[in-house]
C-alpha atoms as one frame of an Amber mdcrd trajectory, in Angstrom:
protein
 -53.675  -5.924 -36.691 -50.309  -7.198 -38.284 -50.649 -10.400 -40.083 -49.197
 -13.658 -38.239 -46.177 -14.667 -38.932 -45.603 -18.492 -39.026 -43.161 -20.041
 -36.472 -41.737 -23.211 -37.376 -39.054 -24.005 -34.919 -40.207 -27.157 -33.325
 -39.698 -27.426 -29.612 -41.563 -27.937 -26.385 -42.655 -25.835 -23.328 -39.100
 -26.483 -22.469 -37.181 -25.152 -25.402 -34.839 -22.538 -24.975 -34.018 -21.700
 -28.482 -37.650 -20.791 -28.738 -38.149 -18.849 -25.775 -34.786 -17.062 -26.249
 -35.836 -16.086 -29.480 -39.077 -14.483 -28.104 -37.273 -12.404 -25.336 -34.417
 -11.507 -27.820 -37.351 -10.609 -30.696 -38.959  -7.988 -27.888 -35.644  -6.636
 -26.832 -35.041  -6.189 -31.052 -38.288  -4.503 -31.078 -37.855  -1.858 -29.011
 -33.885  -1.253 -29.772 -32.857  -2.201 -25.949 -28.866  -1.622 -25.397 -27.440
  -4.311 -24.160 -25.447  -1.685 -21.614 -28.029  -0.896 -19.848 -29.305  -2.988
 -16.795 -32.682  -4.516 -17.911 -35.701  -4.573 -15.492 -37.930  -7.810 -15.995
 -41.364  -8.812 -14.589 -42.487 -11.911 -14.694 -46.204 -12.382 -13.948 -48.364
 -15.105 -12.965 -44.683 -16.878 -13.079 -45.347 -19.989 -11.328 -42.470 -21.952
 -10.482 -40.658 -19.896 -13.206 -39.942 -22.775 -15.297 -38.297 -20.373 -18.042
 -36.711 -18.248 -15.911 -32.907 -19.554 -17.051 -34.454 -19.046 -20.656 -34.775
 -15.665 -20.337 -31.801 -15.121 -18.079 -29.945 -16.438 -20.834 -31.710 -14.842
 -23.251 -31.214 -11.621 -22.470 -27.426 -12.039 -23.072 -25.060 -10.115 -24.082
 -27.646  -7.246 -22.060 -27.418  -6.985 -18.381 -30.248  -7.738 -15.944 -30.602
  -5.491 -13.290 -33.624  -6.902 -11.553 -36.263  -9.569 -12.197 -39.484 -10.103
 -10.438 -41.979 -13.325 -10.325 -45.237 -12.714  -9.075 -47.722 -15.216  -8.798
 -50.626 -16.243  -6.127 -49.409 -19.613  -5.552 -47.235 -19.468  -2.633 -45.850
 -22.731  -3.017 -44.914 -22.203  -6.250 -43.188 -18.924  -5.303 -41.225 -20.893
  -2.590 -40.268 -23.742  -4.976 -38.701 -20.690  -7.374 -36.652 -18.616  -4.759
 -35.036 -22.007  -4.036 -34.456 -22.547  -7.984 -33.318 -19.675  -9.263 -30.279
 -17.592  -8.226 -28.377 -14.647 -10.089 -24.401 -15.645 -10.580 -23.800 -11.949
 -11.116 -23.854 -10.074  -7.763 -25.072  -6.999  -9.403 -28.836  -8.942 -10.441
 -31.411  -9.076  -7.909 -33.495 -11.541  -8.856 -36.735 -12.142  -6.586 -40.023
 -14.282  -6.568 -43.266 -12.934  -4.557 -46.653 -14.120  -3.654 -49.663 -11.653
  -4.748 -52.070 -11.359  -7.143 -50.604 -10.399 -10.545 -53.527  -8.686 -11.607
 -52.889  -6.235  -9.000 -49.682  -4.219  -9.502 -50.631  -1.263 -10.021 -51.699
  -1.325  -5.614 -47.524  -2.291  -5.749 -46.327   1.264  -5.611 -42.737  -0.192
  -4.742 -42.142  -2.040  -8.409 -40.480   0.334 -10.425 -40.846   0.667 -14.215
 -39.972  -2.466 -16.350 -38.483  -3.112 -19.701 -40.294  -6.337 -20.301 -43.589
  -7.925 -18.792 -43.553 -11.670 -19.551 -46.489 -13.770 -19.065 -46.426 -17.281
 -20.125 -49.722 -19.081 -21.273 -52.121 -16.343 -19.925 -55.233 -17.462 -18.764
 -58.031 -14.963 -20.462 -61.104 -17.442 -21.117 -60.725 -18.134 -16.791 -61.375
 -14.860 -15.786 -61.716 -11.864 -18.231 -62.708  -9.111 -15.794 -59.251 -10.180
 -13.822 -57.355 -10.050 -17.149 -58.566  -7.272 -18.203 -57.244  -5.516 -15.276
 -53.706  -7.451 -15.575 -52.677  -6.547 -18.650 -53.650  -3.013 -18.382 -51.673
  -2.910 -15.486 -49.120  -4.842 -17.512 -48.922  -2.288 -19.912 -48.749   0.640
 -17.494 -44.953  -1.353 -15.266 -43.699  -0.808 -18.583 -41.137   1.901 -19.656
 -41.905   4.375 -22.598 -40.028   2.136 -24.610 -40.538  -1.299 -23.003 -42.690
  -4.150 -24.500 -45.166  -6.827 -22.848 -44.917 -10.527 -24.368 -47.031 -12.945
 -23.892 -48.216 -16.447 -24.662 -51.483 -18.073 -25.347 -52.569 -21.827 -24.880
 -55.776 -21.733 -27.712 -56.731 -19.293 -30.372 -60.082 -18.037 -28.967 -58.346
 -16.933 -25.837 -55.528 -14.949 -27.746 -58.124 -13.191 -30.081 -59.436 -12.401
 -26.262 -56.321 -11.335 -25.071 -55.484  -9.177 -27.906 -58.918  -7.161 -28.544
 -58.442  -6.098 -24.763 -55.215  -4.697 -24.880 -56.381  -3.359 -28.014 -59.057
  -1.232 -25.769 -56.078   0.062 -23.552 -54.490   1.562 -26.722 -51.878  -1.317
 -26.966 -49.708  -1.411 -30.039 -49.090  -4.427 -31.592 -45.822  -5.507 -32.610
 -45.727  -8.889 -33.305 -48.213 -11.642 -33.787 -47.013 -15.201 -34.115 -48.369
 -18.413 -34.140 -46.366 -21.355 -33.464 -46.958 -24.013 -36.353 -45.335 -26.757
 -34.308 -46.053 -26.008 -30.958 -47.022 -29.478 -29.176 -50.545 -29.978 -28.391
 -51.793 -31.228 -24.956 -54.628 -33.642 -24.361 -56.662 -31.725 -21.603 -58.414
 -29.811 -24.487 -58.922 -29.876 -27.810 -57.312 -26.809 -29.825 -54.606 -26.656
 -27.031 -50.800 -26.520 -27.408 -47.612 -24.978 -25.895 -46.737 -21.640 -26.906
 -49.159 -22.060 -29.634 -49.363 -17.538 -29.693 -46.929 -15.282 -29.101 -47.942
 -11.939 -28.922 -45.050  -8.651 -28.358 -47.150  -5.195 -27.928 -46.349  -1.871
 -26.331 -47.662   0.811 -24.623 -50.107   3.422 -25.979 -47.713   6.151 -27.353
């Protein structure tokens, strides 16, 4: 496993600079060309509060297709109402559905980037095993999966799950100034970030 890299940017969960850097790092690791339209899948996206950040962070790459999937129809309806692309060549969509069952969504294209913000592996391990494996299988051969975690232990569990799938760990970053949350000890916003690629 690669060493944990300290991340010293002082930000919050709405911080464009941090999430922008996340996406640029992910695309830099795979040598993504800005000449190719990027295909992005956001799993368990909720209201997609980071969507604008992701759109900006992809520049100068063009966004060809962006899809957010979440179980909560209300959140999806809000995301649809809030986010539009200013580029007519970019397709943006949000779907209510089970993000752990993308293997059953045969119409999905392969993606350059699959993004999961604040994965909840502690909530239902077997479901997240399935979600993470399907996320890997949703990638193009040189695509990357990037996810953040609230807790140390759940981050370690997700990494262990991905290791059993043969995923290659490209980066494992501890956000040293992540904002603590009051609802649980040891919980903070974007506390960890991992970027992995498909098995070679």
